[in-house]
Backbone atoms as SQL, in Angstrom:
CREATE TABLE atoms (id INTEGER PRIMARY KEY, chain TEXT, resi INTEGER, resn TEXT, atom TEXT, x REAL, y REAL, z REAL);
INSERT INTO atoms VALUES
  (1, 'A', 1, 'MET', 'N', -24.628, 14.086, 11.220),
  (2, 'A', 1, 'MET', 'CA', -23.285, 13.926, 12.091),
  (3, 'A', 1, 'MET', 'C', -22.289, 13.075, 10.790),
  (4, 'A', 2, 'ALA', 'N', -21.602, 13.308, 10.906),
  (5, 'A', 2, 'ALA', 'CA', -20.644, 12.319, 9.719),
  (6, 'A', 2, 'ALA', 'C', -20.271, 11.224, 11.189),
  (7, 'A', 3, 'ARG', 'N', -19.737, 9.915, 10.006),
  (8, 'A', 3, 'ARG', 'CA', -18.974, 8.897, 11.207),
  (9, 'A', 3, 'ARG', 'C', -17.717, 9.478, 11.022),
  (10, 'A', 4, 'LEU', 'N', -17.497, 8.784, 12.409),
  (11, 'A', 4, 'LEU', 'CA', -16.121, 9.235, 13.177),
  (12, 'A', 4, 'LEU', 'C', -14.869, 8.336, 12.913),
  (13, 'A', 5, 'PRO', 'N', -13.997, 9.048, 12.285),
  (14, 'A', 5, 'PRO', 'CA', -12.760, 8.107, 11.710),
  (15, 'A', 5, 'PRO', 'C', -12.126, 6.829, 12.895),
  (16, 'A', 6, 'TYR', 'N', -11.872, 5.884, 12.556),
  (17, 'A', 6, 'TYR', 'CA', -11.809, 4.296, 13.428),
  (18, 'A', 6, 'TYR', 'C', -10.755, 4.745, 13.744),
  (19, 'A', 7, 'ALA', 'N', -9.746, 5.384, 13.744),
  (20, 'A', 7, 'ALA', 'CA', -8.156, 5.179, 14.991),
  (21, 'A', 7, 'ALA', 'C', -8.269, 7.015, 14.460),
  (22, 'A', 8, 'THR', 'N', -7.608, 7.093, 15.887),
  (23, 'A', 8, 'THR', 'CA', -7.259, 8.982, 15.384),
  (24, 'A', 8, 'THR', 'C', -5.392, 8.768, 15.453),
  (25, 'A', 9, 'PRO', 'N', -4.330, 10.000, 15.215),
  (26, 'A', 9, 'PRO', 'CA', -3.079, 10.281, 15.128),
  (27, 'A', 9, 'PRO', 'C', -2.949, 9.385, 16.389),
  (28, 'A', 10, 'GLU', 'N', -2.800, 10.019, 17.410),
  (29, 'A', 10, 'GLU', 'CA', -2.258, 9.202, 18.809),
  (30, 'A', 10, 'GLU', 'C', -2.707, 7.620, 18.803),
  (31, 'A', 11, 'GLN', 'N', -3.747, 6.896, 18.201),
  (32, 'A', 11, 'GLN', 'CA', -3.528, 5.732, 18.627),
  (33, 'A', 11, 'GLN', 'C', -3.026, 5.586, 17.790),
  (34, 'A', 12, 'LEU', 'N', -2.563, 5.541, 15.876),
  (35, 'A', 12, 'LEU', 'CA', -1.910, 5.239, 15.343),
  (36, 'A', 12, 'LEU', 'C', -0.432, 5.371, 15.949),
  (37, 'A', 13, 'ALA', 'N', 0.088, 6.135, 16.168),
  (38, 'A', 13, 'ALA', 'CA', 1.322, 6.121, 16.934),
  (39, 'A', 13, 'ALA', 'C', 1.624, 5.110, 18.160),
  (40, 'A', 14, 'ALA', 'N', 0.409, 5.332, 19.203),
  (41, 'A', 14, 'ALA', 'CA', 0.916, 4.195, 19.641),
  (42, 'A', 14, 'ALA', 'C', 0.271, 2.782, 19.279),
  (43, 'A', 15, 'TRP', 'N', 0.006, 2.454, 18.146),
  (44, 'A', 15, 'TRP', 'CA', 0.061, 1.316, 17.875),
  (45, 'A', 15, 'TRP', 'C', 1.530, 0.899, 17.087),
  (46, 'A', 16, 'THR', 'N', 1.944, 2.156, 16.152),
  (47, 'A', 16, 'THR', 'CA', 3.148, 1.535, 15.886),
  (48, 'A', 16, 'THR', 'C', 4.412, 1.729, 16.484),
  (49, 'A', 17, 'GLY', 'N', 4.316, 2.720, 17.990),
  (50, 'A', 17, 'GLY', 'CA', 5.315, 2.904, 18.477),
  (51, 'A', 17, 'GLY', 'C', 6.120, 3.962, 18.167),
  (52, 'A', 18, 'GLN', 'N', 5.831, 4.707, 16.895),
  (53, 'A', 18, 'GLN', 'CA', 6.710, 5.982, 16.121),
  (54, 'A', 18, 'GLN', 'C', 5.599, 6.893, 16.085),
  (55, 'A', 19, 'PRO', 'N', 6.137, 7.966, 15.989),
  (56, 'A', 19, 'PRO', 'CA', 5.554, 9.214, 15.750),
  (57, 'A', 19, 'PRO', 'C', 4.493, 9.270, 15.165),
  (58, 'A', 20, 'ALA', 'N', 3.336, 9.511, 14.706),
  (59, 'A', 20, 'ALA', 'CA', 2.437, 10.102, 13.883),
  (60, 'A', 20, 'ALA', 'C', 3.238, 10.374, 12.679),
  (61, 'A', 21, 'PRO', 'N', 2.976, 9.798, 11.424),
  (62, 'A', 21, 'PRO', 'CA', 3.193, 11.152, 10.284),
  (63, 'A', 21, 'PRO', 'C', 2.114, 11.885, 10.419),
  (64, 'A', 22, 'ALA', 'N', 2.809, 13.012, 9.238),
  (65, 'A', 22, 'ALA', 'CA', 1.856, 14.775, 9.665),
  (66, 'A', 22, 'ALA', 'C', 1.508, 14.178, 8.760),
  (67, 'A', 23, 'ASP', 'N', 0.701, 13.178, 7.861),
  (68, 'A', 23, 'ASP', 'CA', -0.516, 13.306, 7.269),
  (69, 'A', 23, 'ASP', 'C', -1.221, 12.028, 7.408),
  (70, 'A', 24, 'ALA', 'N', -1.213, 11.763, 9.257),
  (71, 'A', 24, 'ALA', 'CA', -1.586, 10.288, 9.567),
  (72, 'A', 24, 'ALA', 'C', -3.218, 10.823, 8.924),
  (73, 'A', 25, 'GLU', 'N', -4.158, 11.835, 9.168),
  (74, 'A', 25, 'GLU', 'CA', -5.664, 12.120, 9.363),
  (75, 'A', 25, 'GLU', 'C', -5.797, 11.222, 8.178),
  (76, 'A', 26, 'ARG', 'N', -5.143, 11.496, 6.897),
  (77, 'A', 26, 'ARG', 'CA', -5.502, 11.431, 5.051),
  (78, 'A', 26, 'ARG', 'C', -5.241, 10.266, 5.451),
  (79, 'A', 27, 'LEU', 'N', -4.365, 9.374, 5.557),
  (80, 'A', 27, 'LEU', 'CA', -3.558, 7.907, 6.111),
  (81, 'A', 27, 'LEU', 'C', -5.080, 7.007, 7.098),
  (82, 'A', 28, 'LEU', 'N', -5.286, 7.439, 7.733),
  (83, 'A', 28, 'LEU', 'CA', -6.467, 6.663, 8.643),
  (84, 'A', 28, 'LEU', 'C', -7.446, 7.343, 7.747),
  (85, 'A', 29, 'ALA', 'N', -8.108, 7.514, 7.390),
  (86, 'A', 29, 'ALA', 'CA', -9.288, 8.137, 6.447),
  (87, 'A', 29, 'ALA', 'C', -8.966, 6.827, 5.617),
  (88, 'A', 30, 'ARG', 'N', -7.785, 7.061, 4.924),
  (89, 'A', 30, 'ARG', 'CA', -8.373, 5.832, 3.097),
  (90, 'A', 30, 'ARG', 'C', -7.886, 4.693, 3.358),
  (91, 'A', 31, 'ALA', 'N', -7.822, 4.069, 4.761),
  (92, 'A', 31, 'ALA', 'CA', -7.557, 3.183, 5.818),
  (93, 'A', 31, 'ALA', 'C', -8.789, 2.802, 6.046),
  (94, 'A', 32, 'GLY', 'N', -9.570, 3.736, 6.715),
  (95, 'A', 32, 'GLY', 'CA', -10.559, 3.146, 6.875),
  (96, 'A', 32, 'GLY', 'C', -11.476, 3.016, 6.370),
  (97, 'A', 33, 'GLU', 'N', -11.686, 3.665, 4.781),
  (98, 'A', 33, 'GLU', 'CA', -12.041, 2.734, 3.933),
  (99, 'A', 33, 'GLU', 'C', -11.515, 1.337, 3.304),
  (100, 'A', 34, 'ASP', 'N', -10.683, 1.012, 3.130),
  (101, 'A', 34, 'ASP', 'CA', -10.168, 0.434, 3.289),
  (102, 'A', 34, 'ASP', 'C', -10.438, -1.251, 4.045),
  (103, 'A', 35, 'VAL', 'N', -10.659, -0.845, 4.963),
  (104, 'A', 35, 'VAL', 'CA', -11.854, -1.235, 5.867),
  (105, 'A', 35, 'VAL', 'C', -13.075, -2.070, 6.180),
  (106, 'A', 36, 'ASP', 'N', -13.919, -0.256, 5.397),
  (107, 'A', 36, 'ASP', 'CA', -15.096, -0.366, 5.492),
  (108, 'A', 36, 'ASP', 'C', -15.297, -1.109, 3.954),
  (109, 'A', 37, 'SER', 'N', -14.238, -1.783, 2.806),
  (110, 'A', 37, 'SER', 'CA', -14.991, -1.942, 1.739),
  (111, 'A', 37, 'SER', 'C', -14.009, -4.142, 1.977),
  (112, 'A', 38, 'ALA', 'N', -13.600, -3.716, 3.075),
  (113, 'A', 38, 'ALA', 'CA', -13.935, -5.590, 3.804),
  (114, 'A', 38, 'ALA', 'C', -14.613, -6.111, 4.654),
  (115, 'A', 39, 'LEU', 'N', -15.571, -4.787, 4.727),
  (116, 'A', 39, 'LEU', 'CA', -16.638, -5.045, 5.994),
  (117, 'A', 39, 'LEU', 'C', -18.053, -4.890, 5.666),
  (118, 'A', 40, 'LEU', 'N', -17.910, -4.814, 3.357),
  (119, 'A', 40, 'LEU', 'CA', -19.435, -5.093, 3.320),
  (120, 'A', 40, 'LEU', 'C', -20.627, -5.626, 3.539),
  (121, 'A', 41, 'THR', 'N', -20.107, -7.581, 4.051),
  (122, 'A', 41, 'THR', 'CA', -20.884, -8.255, 4.040),
  (123, 'A', 41, 'THR', 'C', -21.564, -8.124, 5.998),
  (124, 'A', 42, 'ALA', 'N', -20.348, -7.460, 6.463),
  (125, 'A', 42, 'ALA', 'CA', -20.221, -7.481, 8.125),
  (126, 'A', 42, 'ALA', 'C', -21.773, -7.071, 8.653),
  (127, 'A', 43, 'VAL', 'N', -22.231, -7.493, 9.733),
  (128, 'A', 43, 'VAL', 'CA', -23.421, -7.241, 10.057),
  (129, 'A', 43, 'VAL', 'C', -23.473, -6.717, 12.102),
  (130, 'A', 44, 'TYR', 'N', -23.373, -5.420, 12.514),
  (131, 'A', 44, 'TYR', 'CA', -22.981, -5.216, 13.599),
  (132, 'A', 44, 'TYR', 'C', -23.883, -4.093, 14.044),
  (133, 'A', 45, 'PRO', 'N', -24.403, -3.704, 15.052),
  (134, 'A', 45, 'PRO', 'CA', -25.042, -2.748, 15.482),
  (135, 'A', 45, 'PRO', 'C', -23.956, -1.080, 15.529),
  (136, 'A', 46, 'VAL', 'N', -25.021, -0.432, 15.140),
  (137, 'A', 46, 'VAL', 'CA', -24.322, 1.205, 14.908),
  (138, 'A', 46, 'VAL', 'C', -26.001, 2.006, 15.534),
  (139, 'A', 47, 'ASP', 'N', -24.769, 3.515, 15.575),
  (140, 'A', 47, 'ASP', 'CA', -25.729, 4.367, 15.813),
  (141, 'A', 47, 'ASP', 'C', -26.458, 5.054, 14.789),
  (142, 'A', 48, 'ASP', 'N', -26.461, 6.503, 14.859),
  (143, 'A', 48, 'ASP', 'CA', -27.597, 6.909, 13.908),
  (144, 'A', 48, 'ASP', 'C', -27.183, 7.220, 12.780),
  (145, 'A', 49, 'ASP', 'N', -25.481, 7.837, 13.038),
  (146, 'A', 49, 'ASP', 'CA', -24.800, 7.958, 12.102),
  (147, 'A', 49, 'ASP', 'C', -23.513, 6.730, 11.190),
  (148, 'A', 50, 'GLY', 'N', -24.297, 5.538, 12.411),
  (149, 'A', 50, 'GLY', 'CA', -23.411, 4.792, 11.644),
  (150, 'A', 50, 'GLY', 'C', -21.891, 4.260, 12.468),
  (151, 'A', 51, 'ASP', 'N', -21.427, 4.677, 13.815),
  (152, 'A', 51, 'ASP', 'CA', -20.532, 4.298, 14.149),
  (153, 'A', 51, 'ASP', 'C', -20.899, 3.007, 14.950),
  (154, 'A', 52, 'PRO', 'N', -19.805, 1.824, 15.035),
  (155, 'A', 52, 'PRO', 'CA', -20.316, 1.778, 15.759),
  (156, 'A', 52, 'PRO', 'C', -20.569, 1.729, 16.936),
  (157, 'A', 53, 'LEU', 'N', -21.399, -0.235, 17.865),
  (158, 'A', 53, 'LEU', 'CA', -21.695, 0.711, 19.260),
  (159, 'A', 53, 'LEU', 'C', -21.391, -0.403, 20.339),
  (160, 'A', 54, 'ASP', 'N', -20.552, -1.398, 19.865),
  (161, 'A', 54, 'ASP', 'CA', -20.064, -2.522, 21.001),
  (162, 'A', 54, 'ASP', 'C', -18.363, -1.383, 21.298),
  (163, 'A', 55, 'THR', 'N', -18.060, -1.879, 22.167),
  (164, 'A', 55, 'THR', 'CA', -16.773, -1.443, 22.089),
  (165, 'A', 55, 'THR', 'C', -15.958, -2.491, 21.555),
  (166, 'A', 56, 'GLU', 'N', -16.121, -4.024, 21.889),
  (167, 'A', 56, 'GLU', 'CA', -14.413, -4.818, 21.051),
  (168, 'A', 56, 'GLU', 'C', -14.860, -4.340, 19.874),
  (169, 'A', 57, 'ILE', 'N', -15.720, -4.197, 18.541),
  (170, 'A', 57, 'ILE', 'CA', -15.657, -4.055, 17.777),
  (171, 'A', 57, 'ILE', 'C', -14.955, -2.239, 17.292),
  (172, 'A', 58, 'GLN', 'N', -15.811, -1.307, 18.198),
  (173, 'A', 58, 'GLN', 'CA', -14.752, -0.613, 18.244),
  (174, 'A', 58, 'GLN', 'C', -12.825, -0.327, 17.581),
  (175, 'A', 59, 'ALA', 'N', -12.895, -1.736, 18.887),
  (176, 'A', 59, 'ALA', 'CA', -11.298, -1.641, 19.122),
  (177, 'A', 59, 'ALA', 'C', -10.478, -2.739, 18.196),
  (178, 'A', 60, 'ALA', 'N', -11.526, -3.605, 17.132),
  (179, 'A', 60, 'ALA', 'CA', -11.065, -4.132, 16.372),
  (180, 'A', 60, 'ALA', 'C', -10.888, -3.239, 15.215),
  (181, 'A', 61, 'LEU', 'N', -12.138, -2.423, 14.803),
  (182, 'A', 61, 'LEU', 'CA', -11.886, -1.593, 13.513),
  (183, 'A', 61, 'LEU', 'C', -10.766, -0.801, 13.472),
  (184, 'A', 62, 'ARG', 'N', -10.891, 0.352, 14.915),
  (185, 'A', 62, 'ARG', 'CA', -8.979, 0.662, 15.623),
  (186, 'A', 62, 'ARG', 'C', -7.599, 0.153, 14.838),
  (187, 'A', 63, 'ASP', 'N', -7.567, -0.871, 15.464),
  (188, 'A', 63, 'ASP', 'CA', -7.017, -1.823, 14.918),
  (189, 'A', 63, 'ASP', 'C', -6.466, -2.430, 13.861),
  (190, 'A', 64, 'ALA', 'N', -7.614, -2.410, 13.324),
  (191, 'A', 64, 'ALA', 'CA', -7.017, -3.006, 11.908),
  (192, 'A', 64, 'ALA', 'C', -7.167, -1.627, 11.246),
  (193, 'A', 65, 'THR', 'N', -7.261, -0.493, 11.079),
  (194, 'A', 65, 'THR', 'CA', -6.690, 0.861, 9.891),
  (195, 'A', 65, 'THR', 'C', -5.659, 0.988, 10.333),
  (196, 'A', 66, 'CYS', 'N', -4.999, 0.985, 12.324),
  (197, 'A', 66, 'CYS', 'CA', -3.676, 1.315, 12.100),
  (198, 'A', 66, 'CYS', 'C', -3.265, 0.234, 11.926),
  (199, 'A', 67, 'ALA', 'N', -3.507, -1.512, 11.428),
  (200, 'A', 67, 'ALA', 'CA', -2.632, -1.622, 10.968),
  (201, 'A', 67, 'ALA', 'C', -2.435, -1.811, 9.589),
  (202, 'A', 68, 'GLN', 'N', -3.800, -1.396, 9.017),
  (203, 'A', 68, 'GLN', 'CA', -3.450, -0.917, 7.071),
  (204, 'A', 68, 'GLN', 'C', -2.801, -0.016, 7.346),
  (205, 'A', 69, 'VAL', 'N', -2.969, 1.209, 7.627),
  (206, 'A', 69, 'VAL', 'CA', -1.882, 1.734, 7.563),
  (207, 'A', 69, 'VAL', 'C', -0.176, 1.829, 7.482),
  (208, 'A', 70, 'GLU', 'N', 0.008, 0.880, 9.101),
  (209, 'A', 70, 'GLU', 'CA', 1.651, 0.414, 9.207),
  (210, 'A', 70, 'GLU', 'C', 2.147, -0.122, 8.111),
  (211, 'A', 71, 'TYR', 'N', 0.655, -0.900, 7.299),
  (212, 'A', 71, 'TYR', 'CA', 1.378, -1.918, 6.456),
  (213, 'A', 71, 'TYR', 'C', 1.811, -1.305, 5.241),
  (214, 'A', 72, 'GLN', 'N', 0.675, -0.269, 4.752),
  (215, 'A', 72, 'GLN', 'CA', 1.195, 0.787, 3.047),
  (216, 'A', 72, 'GLN', 'C', 2.181, 1.318, 3.972),
  (217, 'A', 73, 'LEU', 'N', 2.609, 2.091, 4.754),
  (218, 'A', 73, 'LEU', 'CA', 3.701, 2.677, 5.162),
  (219, 'A', 73, 'LEU', 'C', 5.342, 1.822, 4.851),
  (220, 'A', 74, 'ALA', 'N', 4.961, 0.212, 5.645),
  (221, 'A', 74, 'ALA', 'CA', 5.765, -0.590, 5.211),
  (222, 'A', 74, 'ALA', 'C', 6.528, -0.518, 4.071),
  (223, 'A', 75, 'GLY', 'N', 5.026, -0.752, 3.396),
  (224, 'A', 75, 'GLY', 'CA', 5.596, -0.787, 1.579),
  (225, 'A', 75, 'GLY', 'C', 5.864, 0.385, 0.920),
  (226, 'A', 76, 'GLY', 'N', 5.814, 2.240, 1.790),
  (227, 'A', 76, 'GLY', 'CA', 6.078, 2.335, 0.695),
  (228, 'A', 76, 'GLY', 'C', 4.680, 3.434, -0.396),
  (229, 'A', 77, 'ASP', 'N', 4.176, 3.182, 0.052),
  (230, 'A', 77, 'ASP', 'CA', 2.269, 3.573, -0.191),
  (231, 'A', 77, 'ASP', 'C', 1.910, 5.659, 0.313),
  (232, 'A', 78, 'ASP', 'N', 1.341, 5.457, 0.158),
  (233, 'A', 78, 'ASP', 'CA', 1.119, 6.603, 0.439),
  (234, 'A', 78, 'ASP', 'C', -0.557, 6.985, 1.008),
  (235, 'A', 79, 'GLY', 'N', -1.127, 5.714, 0.494),
  (236, 'A', 79, 'GLY', 'CA', -2.538, 5.643, 0.920),
  (237, 'A', 79, 'GLY', 'C', -3.823, 5.861, -0.426),
  (238, 'A', 80, 'THR', 'N', -2.615, 5.616, -1.055),
  (239, 'A', 80, 'THR', 'CA', -3.287, 5.549, -2.559),
  (240, 'A', 80, 'THR', 'C', -3.919, 4.147, -3.214),
  (241, 'A', 81, 'GLY', 'N', -2.357, 3.149, -2.449),
  (242, 'A', 81, 'GLY', 'CA', -2.526, 1.701, -2.980),
  (243, 'A', 81, 'GLY', 'C', -1.646, 1.769, -4.418),
  (244, 'A', 82, 'ALA', 'N', -1.256, 2.879, -4.861),
  (245, 'A', 82, 'ALA', 'CA', -0.180, 2.913, -6.261),
  (246, 'A', 82, 'ALA', 'C', 1.101, 2.052, -5.990),
  (247, 'A', 83, 'ALA', 'N', 1.611, 2.745, -5.007),
  (248, 'A', 83, 'ALA', 'CA', 2.771, 1.045, -4.895),
  (249, 'A', 83, 'ALA', 'C', 2.837, 0.340, -4.365),
  (250, 'A', 84, 'GLY', 'N', 4.060, -0.177, -5.458),
  (251, 'A', 84, 'GLY', 'CA', 3.807, -1.853, -5.076),
  (252, 'A', 84, 'GLY', 'C', 3.019, -2.576, -6.371),
  (253, 'A', 85, 'GLN', 'N', 2.137, -2.045, -7.299),
  (254, 'A', 85, 'GLN', 'CA', 1.685, -2.668, -8.180),
  (255, 'A', 85, 'GLN', 'C', 2.640, -3.600, -9.176),
  (256, 'A', 86, 'TRP', 'N', 3.869, -2.642, -9.509),
  (257, 'A', 86, 'TRP', 'CA', 5.089, -3.442, -10.314),
  (258, 'A', 86, 'TRP', 'C', 5.756, -3.868, -9.898),
  (259, 'A', 87, 'ASP', 'N', 6.381, -5.097, -10.744),
  (260, 'A', 87, 'ASP', 'CA', 7.997, -5.489, -9.779),
  (261, 'A', 87, 'ASP', 'C', 9.158, -4.612, -10.346),
  (262, 'A', 88, 'SER', 'N', 8.916, -3.860, -11.581),
  (263, 'A', 88, 'SER', 'CA', 9.529, -3.626, -12.419),
  (264, 'A', 88, 'SER', 'C', 9.123, -2.386, -13.540),
  (265, 'A', 89, 'VAL', 'N', 9.603, -1.503, -13.306),
  (266, 'A', 89, 'VAL', 'CA', 8.962, 0.032, -14.591),
  (267, 'A', 89, 'VAL', 'C', 10.177, 1.076, -14.828),
  (268, 'A', 90, 'SER', 'N', 10.106, 0.689, -16.495),
  (269, 'A', 90, 'SER', 'CA', 10.826, 1.826, -16.839),
  (270, 'A', 90, 'SER', 'C', 10.256, 2.777, -17.530),
  (271, 'A', 91, 'ILE', 'N', 10.730, 3.477, -17.807),
  (272, 'A', 91, 'ILE', 'CA', 9.746, 5.260, -18.779),
  (273, 'A', 91, 'ILE', 'C', 10.022, 4.924, -20.594),
  (274, 'A', 92, 'GLY', 'N', 11.249, 5.018, -20.838),
  (275, 'A', 92, 'GLY', 'CA', 11.213, 5.279, -22.264),
  (276, 'A', 92, 'GLY', 'C', 12.022, 3.695, -22.880),
  (277, 'A', 93, 'PRO', 'N', 11.954, 3.205, -23.506),
  (278, 'A', 93, 'PRO', 'CA', 10.487, 3.458, -24.576),
  (279, 'A', 93, 'PRO', 'C', 9.354, 2.368, -23.796),
  (280, 'A', 94, 'VAL', 'N', 8.841, 3.014, -22.530),
  (281, 'A', 94, 'VAL', 'CA', 8.107, 2.102, -21.600),
  (282, 'A', 94, 'VAL', 'C', 7.981, 0.638, -21.412),
  (283, 'A', 95, 'SER', 'N', 8.444, 0.347, -20.426),
  (284, 'A', 95, 'SER', 'CA', 8.048, -1.267, -19.842),
  (285, 'A', 95, 'SER', 'C', 8.034, -1.177, -18.401),
  (286, 'A', 96, 'LEU', 'N', 6.464, -2.056, -18.342),
  (287, 'A', 96, 'LEU', 'CA', 5.953, -2.395, -16.803),
  (288, 'A', 96, 'LEU', 'C', 6.627, -3.921, -17.262),
  (289, 'A', 97, 'SER', 'N', 6.686, -4.942, -16.083),
  (290, 'A', 97, 'SER', 'CA', 7.147, -5.947, -15.614),
  (291, 'A', 97, 'SER', 'C', 6.394, -6.546, -14.901),
  (292, 'A', 98, 'GLY', 'N', 5.868, -7.856, -14.842),
  (293, 'A', 98, 'GLY', 'CA', 5.268, -8.441, -13.851),
  (294, 'A', 98, 'GLY', 'C', 4.576, -7.696, -12.801),
  (295, 'A', 99, 'ARG', 'N', 3.329, -7.932, -12.600),
  (296, 'A', 99, 'ARG', 'CA', 2.576, -7.771, -11.690),
  (297, 'A', 99, 'ARG', 'C', 2.737, -7.868, -10.060),
  (298, 'A', 100, 'SER', 'N', 2.995, -7.378, -9.547),
  (299, 'A', 100, 'SER', 'CA', 3.129, -8.846, -8.086),
  (300, 'A', 100, 'SER', 'C', 1.958, -9.332, -7.118),
  (301, 'A', 101, 'SER', 'N', 2.834, -9.687, -6.359),
  (302, 'A', 101, 'SER', 'CA', 1.782, -11.190, -6.182),
  (303, 'A', 101, 'SER', 'C', 1.121, -10.831, -5.126),
  (304, 'A', 102, 'ARG', 'N', 0.749, -8.972, -4.839),
  (305, 'A', 102, 'ARG', 'CA', -0.234, -8.726, -3.589),
  (306, 'A', 102, 'ARG', 'C', -1.997, -8.613, -5.022),
  (307, 'A', 103, 'THR', 'N', -2.458, -9.327, -3.965),
  (308, 'A', 103, 'THR', 'CA', -3.922, -9.920, -4.232),
  (309, 'A', 103, 'THR', 'C', -4.699, -8.515, -2.931),
  (310, 'A', 104, 'SER', 'N', -6.010, -8.878, -3.836),
  (311, 'A', 104, 'SER', 'CA', -7.201, -7.706, -3.306),
  (312, 'A', 104, 'SER', 'C', -8.459, -8.665, -3.037),
  (313, 'A', 105, 'ALA', 'N', -8.335, -10.731, -2.970),
  (314, 'A', 105, 'ALA', 'CA', -9.064, -11.382, -2.685),
  (315, 'A', 105, 'ALA', 'C', -10.687, -10.779, -3.324),
  (316, 'A', 106, 'THR', 'N', -11.253, -10.695, -2.732),
  (317, 'A', 106, 'THR', 'CA', -12.317, -10.846, -3.294),
  (318, 'A', 106, 'THR', 'C', -13.137, -9.246, -3.085),
  (319, 'A', 107, 'THR', 'N', -12.343, -8.323, -1.934),
  (320, 'A', 107, 'THR', 'CA', -13.064, -7.480, -1.552),
  (321, 'A', 107, 'THR', 'C', -12.613, -6.729, -2.513),
  (322, 'A', 108, 'GLY', 'N', -11.624, -6.512, -3.446),
  (323, 'A', 108, 'GLY', 'CA', -10.748, -4.970, -4.375),
  (324, 'A', 108, 'GLY', 'C', -10.258, -4.185, -3.497),
  (325, 'A', 109, 'VAL', 'N', -9.577, -4.651, -2.158),
  (326, 'A', 109, 'VAL', 'CA', -9.086, -4.011, -2.233),
  (327, 'A', 109, 'VAL', 'C', -7.481, -5.070, -0.572),
  (328, 'A', 110, 'GLU', 'N', -6.216, -4.467, -1.564),
  (329, 'A', 110, 'GLU', 'CA', -4.875, -4.893, -0.542),
  (330, 'A', 110, 'GLU', 'C', -5.241, -4.562, 0.990),
  (331, 'A', 111, 'LEU', 'N', -5.775, -5.255, 1.563),
  (332, 'A', 111, 'LEU', 'CA', -6.165, -5.341, 3.227),
  (333, 'A', 111, 'LEU', 'C', -4.527, -5.839, 3.986),
  (334, 'A', 112, 'ALA', 'N', -4.069, -5.260, 4.685),
  (335, 'A', 112, 'ALA', 'CA', -3.083, -6.403, 5.230),
  (336, 'A', 112, 'ALA', 'C', -3.437, -7.020, 5.697),
  (337, 'A', 113, 'PRO', 'N', -2.354, -8.622, 5.873),
  (338, 'A', 113, 'PRO', 'CA', -2.789, -9.331, 6.693),
  (339, 'A', 113, 'PRO', 'C', -2.752, -9.049, 8.297),
  (340, 'A', 114, 'ARG', 'N', -2.078, -8.127, 9.006),
  (341, 'A', 114, 'ARG', 'CA', -2.624, -7.730, 10.267),
  (342, 'A', 114, 'ARG', 'C', -3.706, -8.091, 10.382),
  (343, 'A', 115, 'ALA', 'N', -4.277, -6.699, 9.780),
  (344, 'A', 115, 'ALA', 'CA', -5.495, -6.321, 9.809),
  (345, 'A', 115, 'ALA', 'C', -6.545, -7.130, 9.419),
  (346, 'A', 116, 'ASP', 'N', -6.536, -8.475, 8.487),
  (347, 'A', 116, 'ASP', 'CA', -7.295, -8.916, 8.198),
  (348, 'A', 116, 'ASP', 'C', -7.662, -9.903, 9.329),
  (349, 'A', 117, 'ARG', 'N', -6.336, -9.803, 10.160),
  (350, 'A', 117, 'ARG', 'CA', -6.796, -11.276, 11.167),
  (351, 'A', 117, 'ARG', 'C', -7.552, -10.738, 12.323),
  (352, 'A', 118, 'ILE', 'N', -7.225, -9.246, 12.744),
  (353, 'A', 118, 'ILE', 'CA', -7.905, -8.861, 14.011),
  (354, 'A', 118, 'ILE', 'C', -9.884, -8.609, 13.412),
  (355, 'A', 119, 'LEU', 'N', -9.937, -8.872, 11.931),
  (356, 'A', 119, 'LEU', 'CA', -11.054, -8.399, 11.545),
  (357, 'A', 119, 'LEU', 'C', -11.958, -9.566, 11.752),
  (358, 'A', 120, 'ARG', 'N', -11.267, -10.953, 11.126),
  (359, 'A', 120, 'ARG', 'CA', -11.904, -11.903, 11.142),
  (360, 'A', 120, 'ARG', 'C', -11.763, -11.850, 12.965),
  (361, 'A', 121, 'ARG', 'N', -10.847, -12.261, 13.809),
  (362, 'A', 121, 'ARG', 'CA', -11.155, -12.783, 14.885),
  (363, 'A', 121, 'ARG', 'C', -12.727, -11.683, 15.786),
  (364, 'A', 122, 'ALA', 'N', -12.671, -10.934, 15.165),
  (365, 'A', 122, 'ALA', 'CA', -13.643, -9.819, 15.985),
  (366, 'A', 122, 'ALA', 'C', -14.876, -10.465, 15.364),
  (367, 'A', 123, 'GLY', 'N', -15.020, -11.429, 14.732),
  (368, 'A', 123, 'GLY', 'CA', -15.913, -12.084, 13.945),
  (369, 'A', 123, 'GLY', 'C', -16.141, -11.453, 12.848),
  (370, 'A', 124, 'LEU', 'N', -16.153, -10.115, 12.346),
  (371, 'A', 124, 'LEU', 'CA', -16.425, -8.929, 11.068),
  (372, 'A', 124, 'LEU', 'C', -15.869, -9.936, 9.537),
  (373, 'A', 125, 'THR', 'N', -14.841, -11.121, 10.041),
  (374, 'A', 125, 'THR', 'CA', -14.891, -10.843, 8.218),
  (375, 'A', 125, 'THR', 'C', -15.348, -12.883, 8.084),
  (376, 'A', 126, 'PRO', 'N', -14.890, -13.233, 7.491),
  (377, 'A', 126, 'PRO', 'CA', -16.214, -12.901, 6.050),
  (378, 'A', 126, 'PRO', 'C', -17.415, -12.707, 6.442),
  (379, 'A', 127, 'GLY', 'N', -18.220, -12.120, 5.609),
  (380, 'A', 127, 'GLY', 'CA', -18.950, -11.515, 6.654),
  (381, 'A', 127, 'GLY', 'C', -19.828, -12.516, 5.647),
  (382, 'A', 128, 'CYS', 'N', -21.473, -12.383, 6.020),
  (383, 'A', 128, 'CYS', 'CA', -22.648, -13.565, 5.005),
  (384, 'A', 128, 'CYS', 'C', -23.440, -11.961, 4.445),
  (385, 'A', 129, 'VAL', 'N', -23.723, -12.865, 3.441),
  (386, 'A', 129, 'VAL', 'CA', -25.279, -12.606, 3.091),
  (387, 'A', 129, 'VAL', 'C', -26.496, -12.731, 3.619),
  (388, 'A', 130, 'MET', 'N', -27.445, -11.783, 4.027),
  (389, 'A', 130, 'MET', 'CA', -28.854, -11.935, 4.586),
  (390, 'A', 130, 'MET', 'C', -30.110, -11.318, 3.708),
  (391, 'A', 131, 'PRO', 'N', -30.842, -12.580, 3.125),
  (392, 'A', 131, 'PRO', 'CA', -31.906, -12.439, 3.281),
  (393, 'A', 131, 'PRO', 'C', -32.674, -11.640, 3.361),
  (394, 'A', 132, 'TRP', 'N', -33.201, -10.550, 2.647),
  (395, 'A', 132, 'TRP', 'CA', -34.780, -9.926, 3.670),
  (396, 'A', 132, 'TRP', 'C', -36.039, -10.108, 3.672);
C-alpha cells in the first residue's frame, strides 16, 4: 500500500476558508513532497506504509501541507516552484533581473513560513542525525 496524502481537498478548503481548487489533489501532493523534504532528518513512528502513527504528528503534517498550498496559491505558484524566482523577466533579447529574496534554507525547498512554524512546534524540525 502507498502512503496516504497528508491532507485532503476538504481539509485544504477548511484550512483556507475557500473552496479547494480543481487541482487540489495535485497541489497537496506537491506540497506534501515539500513537507517531506523539510523532514529528511525527522524521527517519528510510522506504520508499514510510512504513515505517521501519532495523531499530533498527523495533524501537524496535515496543517503544514495545507499551509504550504495556501502559501503557493497566494504567491501565484502552481506547485512547481517556478513562480516568483525572478524580480523581472523580459523575453527579447532576454533579460532576467535580480533573484527574488526567497530562500530555500538547507532543505532545498521553499517552505511556507507558517508550515515551518507548524513543523517546529510539533518538534519535527530541525531534525537530527543519529548514529547507528
